[in-house]
N, C-alpha and C positions, 0 to 999 in steps of 0.2 A: 521159430519165426523171428526175423529181425526186420527193422524198418530203416530204410536208406533214403537219402534225399539228394537231388541234384537239380538245379534250375538252369534256364537259359541255354538249352541245347543248341538253339539256332541251326537246326538241320536244314539242308537245302539239296536233298537227294533228288528232288523232282523239279528243281528250278536252278537257274544260274545265279546263285548268291553265295559265293565262297567266302568263308571267314578267314582265309589265309592272308588277306590284306591287313588283318589285325594281328597277324602273327600266330593264328590258331593252328595253321597247318592242316593236316588231315584229321581234324578233331573228332569226326564221327568214328573213325577207326580207333582212336585213343580211348574214346568213351566205351566202345564195344569191348576192347581188351580188358579194361579195368572192370567193367560191369561183370563180364562172364567169369572173371577170376575170383569174385567175391560173393556175388548175389545168387541165391538159390531160388528154385521155383516157388517155395512157400513164403518167400520174403515179399515185403511191400516196398515200393519205391515211389516217393513223392516228387512230382515234377511241376513246380509252381510257375508255369508260364514261359513264354518265348520259346516255344517248342519247335515250330516250323516256319520257314520263310514263305511257304506256299500262300498264294493270295486267295485260294479257295480249297475246298476239301479234296478235289481231284489232284491239284498240284501238291497238296500236302500228303497225299496217300503214300508215296514211297518212304516218307519220313515215319509215318505211323506203321508201315510194314516193317521198317527197321526196328522200331521200338517194340512191336509185337514179337519179333524174332528173339528178343533178349529175355532171359529168365526173370521170373518174378511177376508180381501183380502191381500194375502201375496206376497211380491216381494222379491225374493231370488237372491243372487249372489254367486260367487265362492270363496271358501277359500282354503288354502293350503292343507287341509286334505279331500277335497271333491273328493275322488278317483272315485266315480260313475259318475262324470261329463263327458259329451261327447259333444254334440252340442245343441244349442237352439232348432233347428228343431226336433231333436230326443227327447228332453225333452218335447216339446209341444205335440208331437205324443204320448209319454208315458202318459201324463196327459189326453189326449183325450181318449185313450184306457181305462184308469182306471176310467174315469168319474170325474177326479179332476178338479174342476172349479174355485178354489180360489187361485191357485198358479201360479205365472208368473215369468219368468226367465229374469234377467237383464244381457245382454251380448251384447255390441256394440249397445245398443239402449237406450231408455228412456221410462218412463211411466208417464202419467198424473194421478195425484191423487187430484181430486177436483181442487183447484186453484193453485196447486203446481205441479212441474214436478220432478220426481225422476231420477237421473243419477248415474253413478258410474262405477267402475271396481274393480278387485281384489286388485290392487296395488302390491307392492313387498317389499322385505326386503330392508333396507336402504343401500345406497352406502358405508357407513362407517362400515358396518357389518364386523366382523373379518373374516368371511368365504365367503365374496362376490367374485364370480368368473366371468369369461368372459361369461359363460352361464347365470348367474344372470343378467349381464349387458344387455343381449339381452331381457330377460324377462321383466326387469325393463322398457326398452324403449318401448316394445310392450304394456305393461300395461298403460304406459303414453299415448300412442296413442289411446288406447281403451277408456280411460277416456275422452280424447279430443273429440273423435267421439261422445260419449254419451252426453257430455256437449254441443257440437254444435247442436245436434239434439234437446236437451232439450231447448236450447236458442230460437229456432224457435217458441216455444209455447207461448213465452211472459210471462210465469209464473215465479214465484220465484222458484229457484232451490234448491233442497235438494240432497246431494250426500251421497252415501253409499259405503264404502271401507271395505275390510277385513283387510288389513295391515294398521297400523297407517301412516298417511302422514307426518311423522317426521323422523329425523335421530336418531341415538342411544342416543343422548343427548336431545331429544325431541325438536329439532329445526325444523321448517317447511322445508320440502324438495320440490322436483319438483312437486309432486302431490299437495301439499298444494298451491304452486304458481299458478297452473292451477285453483284450486278452487277459489282463490282470483281473478284471471284474469277474470273468468266468473261470478263473483259476486254471488257465491254460498253463501247462508245464513246459512245453517246448514249442517254439515258433521257428520255422525255417522260411527264409525269404531270399530273393535274388535281385535282378535288375541292375545291380551295380557291377561294373566291369573294370573300373579303375578307381584310383584315389581311395581305395578301401584300406582302412587300418587293420593291422593284424588282429587286434583285440575284438573286432567285430565278428570274427569267425566263431567265437565262443564266448558269450558273456551273459551274465544274469542281471536282470533289471526287474524290480518289483515282483520277484518270485517267478518270472518267466525266463526260461533259458532260450537265448536267441542264437541262431546259426545262419551266417551268410553263406549261401551255397551256389552262387553263380558258377557255372561250369569252369570257366577259366580261372576263377579265384581259387577253386579247390583242386586244380590240376586235372580236370576232366575225370575225376575219380569220385563216384558217389560216396557220401559219408554215411557211416553207420551210427545211428543214434543210440545212446545208452538209455535203456528203458527200465532198469531195475528201480523199484519203488522205494528202496531203502537207502539209496545213495543219491548224491547230487547229480544232476543231469550233465552230460558231457558228450563230446565227440570221442569215439574210440579211435585213437591215433593209429 
């Protein structure tokens, strides 16, 4: 069993929202080819947000059918553009109705993946964002609490923790923020995050801060090719190139 990660799929198979205006081309097909060439049915794939452009679950269904058709067990969480999102219970019912058996939603909970436990939340924009409002402050605090709940639940398993966030756990100058402090407090070993599509520095793809290994995994940043996380306990954590 291996664990892979890719964020910000921005699929639009059920709606007219092509990403080729950003130079992505037929990125769904690129993702599919890369995915099936490396990922096996027993593997886990972490997808932290911005999954579908569908504005409701009906519009997003073709995108989830696409994800379901790919090998592996997928754990998804919310991004800022996942307008289809409702509740975990409704999504679980949707998957049951559609017969989707390989997609699980991470929201105020955690998942065991072999010897590891997957935790996380959406996160939010940094406090020093130029447009940060009082409403943003409420969401920021709420997402911090959701991350804490997930980490507390995950900690009970006794497994090593892997976190998935949509927003980077850094401020606008790439300094660790409150989310990163929580990850370090709970001894998270790996954190994957997305949201960033440009102006990313090469070093952000693979860096260690306060004992946490961080990987930026936005689809276009990693060439639409899910990364495989190094999980051995006796070596430093890294991406397998």
